[in-house]
C-alpha angles and dihedrals in degrees: 000000000000127000120181123194125218120274110263129197114224122195091229134088118259088254093052091046091048090049090050092053091043090064103073093200087068090067088075088072089057098048123108120264091252092065107133099178135027123166130163117213115179109293094355142057134202124213136179128201122200110275094008132095117257116266128205118208122196128199103252106168142002128193106188113259095345112061144019118183123194122188140192114274090213122070090208090083107022114199143138133215113205128192109202113197124197121185113230098173138337090280101032138059138172122232129196122184118210126190118198119181134173102217133152113253094258093050091044090054091051098047103035097087098045091043092050089051090048092052090047091052093048090048092049091050092048089057088059094058 
């Protein structure tokens, strides 16, 4: 299952945007208002949204100034959340979030709508940076 967010323009260079996403504590600024828990632990963070189970994301991959990929800490629900960064100018970059999960059809049907809403919220909050 793949969900891609809208392209968002950020008033930061690709390097500054990459540095922002590299610091996991900054993800708290992007989370929805209904976030009940957010804790950073080394190269991972755990968050909980109201009415949803807690999720731990781990830093999986970094490509300097162009991509940060986080992945599920649990192999029960394997997925990744990628932030692709494209430099537009020295003070502007474009960010696209992509969710890629390997779920059975029933699970995919259940989580598609809330995950799409989650990606939309993250994208909207990135645009406010």
